[in-house]
Backbone bond lengths (Angstrom), bond angles and torsions (degrees), N, CA, C in turn:
res aa  C-N    CA-C-N  psi(-1)  N-CA   C-N-CA  omega(-1)  CA-C   N-CA-C  phi
1 M - - - 1.444 - - 1.525 111.28 -
2 Q 1.352 116.35 13.86 1.463 121.22 176.94 1.513 109.66 -129.73
3 I 1.315 114.67 155.45 1.453 122.24 175.34 1.521 106.56 -136.63
4 D 1.323 117.16 140.55 1.463 117.17 176.65 1.531 108.79 -89.81
5 V 1.301 116.20 169.73 1.456 120.27 -171.23 1.525 112.99 -67.11
6 T 1.326 118.16 -30.83 1.463 118.61 177.79 1.531 110.53 -72.72
7 E 1.325 116.95 -35.45 1.469 119.62 174.21 1.525 110.37 -65.01
8 L 1.331 116.93 -39.30 1.456 120.37 177.56 1.522 110.40 -64.43
9 R 1.315 117.31 -45.43 1.469 121.06 177.87 1.522 110.59 -53.29
10 D 1.341 115.97 -47.18 1.461 120.76 -179.36 1.529 111.15 -66.83
11 A 1.322 116.94 -40.26 1.469 120.87 -180.00 1.526 111.12 -64.91
12 L 1.327 117.24 -36.82 1.463 120.63 -179.74 1.521 112.01 -66.99
13 A 1.317 117.21 -22.19 1.462 121.28 178.52 1.529 111.91 -85.87
14 G 1.329 117.73 -8.97 1.453 121.83 -176.44 1.517 113.99 -88.59
15 A 1.317 114.59 172.57 1.463 121.52 -179.20 1.525 112.27 -67.47
16 D 1.323 117.19 -34.82 1.465 121.72 -179.55 1.525 110.53 -102.06
17 A 1.312 116.25 49.06 1.466 121.34 -176.92 1.522 111.00 -59.90
18 P 1.327 116.51 137.62 1.465 119.17 177.48 1.521 111.71 -73.50
19 V 1.312 115.33 159.83 1.453 121.50 167.96 1.525 106.12 -81.21
20 V 1.325 117.25 128.78 1.459 120.89 174.94 1.523 107.32 -88.85
21 L 1.328 114.86 114.73 1.465 122.01 178.00 1.522 107.53 -98.52
22 D 1.321 116.26 105.55 1.465 122.19 -178.74 1.525 107.76 -92.59
23 V 1.327 116.39 115.26 1.462 121.43 -174.87 1.532 113.04 -100.48
24 R 1.328 116.36 15.65 1.464 120.15 178.53 1.523 110.31 -78.32
25 E 1.312 115.24 168.02 1.456 122.64 179.41 1.536 109.98 -75.78
26 P 1.333 117.49 155.23 1.471 120.51 -178.83 1.533 113.91 -53.48
27 W 1.335 118.17 -38.03 1.466 119.17 -179.72 1.525 111.40 -65.06
28 E 1.343 117.08 -31.51 1.461 120.64 178.12 1.528 110.59 -71.84
29 I 1.319 115.63 -41.97 1.463 120.67 179.80 1.520 110.34 -64.13
30 A 1.332 117.17 -33.18 1.461 121.06 177.21 1.530 111.56 -63.42
31 L 1.323 117.39 -27.96 1.466 121.36 179.58 1.525 112.08 -75.95
32 C 1.334 115.98 -41.72 1.463 121.37 -179.65 1.525 108.80 -168.31
33 A 1.312 115.40 145.67 1.463 119.72 -179.93 1.523 109.80 -159.77
34 L 1.314 115.25 158.74 1.457 120.47 172.82 1.527 108.25 -84.99
35 P 1.318 117.49 140.12 1.460 119.58 -179.53 1.527 111.41 -62.67
36 N 1.309 115.58 148.25 1.470 123.46 175.40 1.521 114.30 63.66
37 S 1.330 117.63 21.32 1.462 120.67 177.13 1.529 109.98 -76.20
38 L 1.316 114.73 153.10 1.456 121.82 170.70 1.524 105.67 -92.01
39 N 1.325 117.87 113.81 1.463 121.99 -173.71 1.523 110.25 -101.82
40 I 1.334 115.56 107.98 1.459 121.83 175.83 1.533 106.93 -134.74
41 P 1.330 118.58 112.11 1.467 119.98 179.35 1.534 111.41 -56.18
42 M 1.305 116.05 146.82 1.462 122.46 -176.11 1.529 112.65 -47.86
43 A 1.310 117.80 -46.54 1.467 121.29 -175.92 1.530 112.50 -65.87
44 E 1.328 117.47 -20.43 1.464 121.30 -178.06 1.528 113.51 -94.20
45 I 1.321 117.33 -6.26 1.468 120.82 -175.42 1.538 112.16 -54.70
46 P 1.332 120.65 -50.65 1.474 118.59 -177.92 1.531 113.47 -58.08
47 A 1.324 117.40 -41.49 1.464 121.16 -178.07 1.527 112.39 -73.47
48 R 1.330 116.62 -22.25 1.469 120.59 -175.67 1.523 112.50 -113.87
49 L 1.304 116.79 20.00 1.463 122.21 -176.34 1.526 112.19 -54.33
50 A 1.312 118.39 -36.23 1.465 121.96 -178.17 1.531 112.51 -62.58
51 E 1.325 118.00 -18.98 1.464 121.66 178.81 1.530 112.60 -78.89
52 I 1.316 117.03 -13.10 1.460 121.59 -176.27 1.527 108.20 -95.20
53 P 1.334 117.53 118.62 1.461 119.33 -178.28 1.528 111.68 -63.29
54 R 1.311 115.58 133.89 1.457 120.91 -174.99 1.530 113.18 -84.08
55 E 1.318 118.31 -31.54 1.467 121.81 -173.30 1.528 113.26 -99.55
56 T 1.306 117.37 14.14 1.460 122.75 -177.55 1.529 108.96 -118.41
57 P 1.328 118.15 142.76 1.464 118.54 172.82 1.530 110.69 -58.14
58 I 1.318 116.20 138.30 1.462 123.06 -178.73 1.526 108.14 -121.36
59 A 1.331 116.93 127.14 1.464 122.36 174.07 1.525 106.61 -108.61
60 V 1.327 116.82 110.91 1.467 122.07 -174.52 1.529 108.74 -90.50
61 L 1.329 115.44 127.26 1.461 122.75 -171.50 1.525 110.92 -125.92
62 C 1.329 116.67 139.39 1.463 122.03 169.67 1.527 107.55 -139.15
63 H 1.326 117.79 -153.50 1.469 120.85 -177.62 1.530 111.57 -74.23
64 H 1.335 117.31 -55.71 1.459 121.24 -177.55 1.528 114.35 -120.92
65 G 1.320 118.04 -6.75 1.463 120.54 176.83 1.509 115.87 110.69
66 M 1.321 118.63 -0.40 1.471 120.21 -178.72 1.534 111.73 -83.17
67 R 1.313 116.81 -50.89 1.475 119.33 178.09 1.513 110.36 -62.72
68 S 1.322 116.07 -42.27 1.460 119.29 -178.87 1.532 111.06 -64.95
69 W 1.328 117.37 -33.36 1.465 120.27 176.41 1.535 110.12 -62.88
70 Q 1.323 116.36 -45.00 1.471 120.35 179.09 1.527 111.08 -63.12
71 V 1.329 116.83 -43.31 1.464 120.26 178.78 1.528 110.41 -64.88
72 T 1.321 117.51 -40.86 1.470 120.80 178.39 1.517 110.52 -60.04
73 Q 1.315 117.24 -45.33 1.469 121.17 177.73 1.528 110.53 -59.14
74 W 1.328 116.57 -45.79 1.458 121.23 -179.35 1.527 110.72 -64.03
75 L 1.337 116.69 -43.84 1.468 120.05 178.85 1.522 111.53 -60.28
76 H 1.327 116.83 -39.58 1.469 119.70 176.83 1.523 110.27 -58.87
77 G 1.316 116.62 -40.46 1.457 121.05 178.09 1.516 113.08 -65.44
78 Q 1.331 116.12 -21.04 1.465 121.49 178.47 1.530 111.83 -94.96
79 G 1.333 116.61 4.91 1.462 120.24 177.91 1.514 115.54 95.96
80 Y 1.310 117.87 6.80 1.469 121.55 177.46 1.531 108.90 -86.69
81 V 1.320 115.63 75.63 1.461 120.61 -172.56 1.524 113.34 -72.10
82 Q 1.331 117.54 -14.83 1.464 120.56 179.55 1.527 112.84 -93.39
83 A 1.332 117.65 6.33 1.466 120.63 179.73 1.527 109.95 -78.36
84 V 1.331 115.67 134.88 1.465 121.59 176.11 1.522 109.35 -131.45
85 N 1.306 115.89 149.51 1.455 122.81 176.56 1.526 109.37 -85.59
86 V 1.331 116.14 137.36 1.465 120.77 174.54 1.523 107.54 -87.32
87 E 1.308 114.99 105.82 1.461 122.04 -176.66 1.534 110.59 -63.15
88 G 1.320 116.31 126.07 1.459 121.56 178.59 1.514 114.62 86.97
89 G 1.323 116.86 -11.35 1.453 122.34 174.70 1.513 115.59 61.39
90 I 1.326 114.68 -160.66 1.466 121.49 -177.99 1.523 110.84 -64.19
91 D 1.334 117.30 -25.70 1.461 120.21 177.64 1.526 110.17 -65.41
92 A 1.319 117.71 -43.67 1.469 121.08 177.18 1.526 110.60 -67.22
93 W 1.336 116.58 -36.07 1.466 120.02 177.89 1.526 109.74 -60.65
94 S 1.326 116.98 -47.55 1.464 119.69 -178.21 1.528 111.76 -69.68
95 A 1.314 117.80 -28.96 1.466 120.57 179.18 1.527 112.33 -79.02
96 N 1.336 117.52 -33.22 1.467 120.17 -170.61 1.527 115.80 -115.35
97 V 1.324 117.58 -18.18 1.455 120.20 -176.46 1.517 111.85 -117.10
98 D 1.317 117.22 -50.67 1.467 121.76 -175.29 1.525 110.23 -131.31
99 P 1.346 117.49 86.64 1.460 120.23 -177.33 1.531 113.97 -66.34
100 L 1.332 118.39 -11.28 1.463 120.90 177.35 1.533 111.62 -80.74
101 L 1.330 116.30 -14.20 1.468 120.41 178.59 1.522 108.59 -74.26
102 A 1.313 116.23 133.35 1.466 121.23 -177.99 1.517 111.49 -59.46
103 R 1.314 116.46 143.96 1.467 122.39 174.57 1.521 107.82 -112.83
104 Y 1.318 115.30 147.46 1.471 120.91 179.24 1.505 109.77 -141.79
């Protein structure tokens, strides 16, 4: 139920690329974000569940992987069996995939 950032990088280049669900707050996304992410803050997920595609792989992303882990668990309980947590979050992405992305 987890994916590391290099696996995510490779998956995003594939034909069946996952939707990146970024559950960070707007101020965090303003600092750095992955392009084409679906941005829904963690607290808004239940009210905005209909915006999350059900039949598509979902890679849930936050700063370090804790909020995204909780959201991934919750999504699984809602039937989103293709949801995975991005281990290490955007911080790991900037450290291991894209060092030009701002870190905070």
